[in-house]
C-alpha positions as CSV (number, residue, x, y, z in Angstrom):
1,M,0.0,0.0,0.0
2,T,1.3,3.4,-0.9
3,D,1.2,6.6,1.1
4,D,-1.1,9.2,-0.3
5,L,0.6,11.9,-2.1
6,T,0.0,15.4,-0.8
7,L,0.8,18.5,-2.9
8,T,0.5,21.9,-1.1
9,T,1.2,25.3,-2.4
10,T,3.3,27.1,0.2
11,H,4.4,30.2,-1.7
12,T,3.3,32.2,-4.8
13,D,4.8,35.4,-6.0
14,G,4.5,36.6,-9.5
15,N,5.7,33.8,-11.8
16,L,7.1,31.7,-8.9
17,A,5.4,29.1,-6.9
18,A,6.7,26.7,-4.2
19,L,4.9,23.4,-3.6
20,C,5.5,21.0,-0.8
21,V,5.3,17.4,-1.8
22,S,4.9,14.5,0.7
23,G,4.2,10.8,0.6
24,E,5.2,8.4,-2.1
25,I,5.7,9.2,-5.8
26,D,5.0,6.0,-7.7
27,I,3.0,4.7,-10.6
28,H,-0.3,5.5,-8.8
29,T,0.6,9.0,-7.5
30,A,2.9,10.4,-10.2
31,P,0.0,11.5,-12.4
32,A,-1.4,13.6,-9.5
33,L,2.0,15.2,-8.9
34,R,2.3,16.1,-12.6
35,K,-1.3,17.4,-12.9
36,G,-1.0,19.5,-9.7
37,A,2.3,21.0,-10.9
38,L,1.0,21.7,-14.4
39,D,-2.1,23.3,-13.0
40,V,0.2,25.8,-11.1
41,I,2.1,26.5,-14.2
42,A,-1.2,27.2,-16.1
43,Q,-2.2,29.6,-13.3
44,G,0.8,31.8,-14.3
45,H,3.6,30.4,-12.2
46,P,6.0,28.7,-14.6
47,H,8.9,28.8,-12.2
48,L,8.3,26.0,-9.7
49,I,10.1,24.9,-6.6
50,L,9.2,21.5,-5.4
51,D,10.1,20.9,-1.7
52,L,10.6,17.1,-1.4
53,T,11.2,17.0,2.4
54,G,8.2,14.7,2.9
55,I,8.9,12.2,0.1
56,T,9.2,8.7,1.5
57,F,9.6,6.9,-1.8
58,C,10.1,7.7,-5.5
59,D,10.2,5.2,-8.3
60,S,10.9,5.7,-12.0
61,S,7.3,7.0,-12.5
62,G,8.2,9.8,-10.1
63,F,11.4,10.7,-11.9
64,N,9.4,10.7,-15.2
65,A,6.9,13.0,-13.6
66,L,9.7,15.4,-12.6
67,I,11.1,15.3,-16.1
68,G,7.6,16.0,-17.6
69,I,7.1,18.9,-15.1
70,M,10.5,20.4,-16.0
71,R,9.7,20.2,-19.7
72,C,6.4,21.9,-19.3
73,A,7.9,24.6,-17.1
74,T,10.6,25.2,-19.7
75,A,8.0,25.3,-22.5
76,A,6.3,28.1,-20.5
77,N,9.6,30.0,-20.1
78,G,9.9,28.8,-16.6
79,S,12.0,26.3,-14.6
80,L,11.9,23.5,-12.1
81,T,14.0,23.7,-8.9
82,L,14.0,21.1,-6.2
83,A,14.4,21.8,-2.5
84,A,15.2,19.7,0.6
85,V,15.8,16.6,-1.5
86,P,16.2,13.5,0.7
87,E,19.6,11.9,0.4
88,R,18.4,8.7,-1.3
89,L,16.7,10.7,-4.0
90,S,19.6,13.1,-4.4
91,R,21.9,10.1,-5.1
92,V,19.6,8.9,-7.9
93,L,19.3,12.4,-9.4
94,D,23.1,12.5,-9.4
95,L,23.5,9.0,-10.9
96,T,21.0,9.7,-13.7
97,G,22.4,13.1,-14.5
98,L,19.1,14.8,-13.6
99,S,20.8,16.9,-11.0
100,T,22.5,18.8,-13.8
101,V,19.2,20.0,-15.2
102,M,17.2,20.3,-12.0
103,P,19.0,22.5,-9.5
104,S,18.4,21.7,-5.9
105,Y,18.8,23.7,-2.7
106,S,18.8,22.8,1.0
107,S,15.4,24.5,1.6
108,T,12.5,26.2,-0.1
109,E,13.6,29.6,1.3
110,T,17.1,29.2,-0.1
111,A,15.6,28.2,-3.5
112,I,13.3,31.2,-3.5
113,D,16.3,33.5,-2.6
114,A,18.3,32.0,-5.4
115,H,15.5,32.5,-7.9
116,L,14.9,36.1,-6.8
117,T,18.7,36.9,-7.1
118,A,18.9,35.3,-10.5
119,T,15.7,36.9,-11.9
120,P,15.7,40.7,-12.2
121,E,12.5,42.5,-11.4
122,P,10.7,43.9,-14.4
123,A,11.0,47.7,-14.7
């Protein structure tokens, strides 16, 4: 039995949104993660930060969902950033090379600060 996946929006500001993800990301829950993230992109927040602190398990379906979210964010002139990635997931991201295209930070706050520093405010 899998843990239910919970996706909670914790921050929105302009084109940036931070989502806290908890539970298991597997074949049963990955579509909900993808749909939830794409809904946020469609609401005008193409720059996403996913806080993965509460992830207890992630299989290949979960990694595919992350890749799909990243592609959709990029197509909307946005980005996908990860925050608080558990060590076991971080190792897989490194081994697969995904860490080179999905930057990660120790916390959501650090990721938000990095985004704000890298993205100049419109005049």
